[in-house]
C-alpha positions, 0 to 999 in steps of 0.5 A: 241834191234836189230843188225844193220846188219842182214840177209835179213833186217837191224836193221834200216829197222826192226825199220821202220817196227816195227814203222808201228805197234807200233809207240811208241815202243823204238828201240835200235840198236847194232853194231860193225860198227862205221864209217857209223853211225850218231847218229843224223840220227838214232834219226831222224828215231826214234831209241831210243839208240845206243850200240857199241859192245863190250858192258858191261852190264852197258852200255846195262842197261843204254841205255835200261833205257834211252829208256824206260824213259819218254822223251827218245829222249833227248840223244843217 
């Protein structure tokens, strides 16, 4: 799980770098920004989940469960 906006590197950039070493590693992006994100675009980049802040423990748990389940790319 990584934040979208970080100093020096975005969560999407981190995901790209991670996928170079571990292509099957699921990445979940969390963010407080809602206007500039397209779940379909993130899915095409290999992002397994998207959590909008503020998030509940249930939302985080469900998203992590989906990302770690077989066939996790079915829904975001």
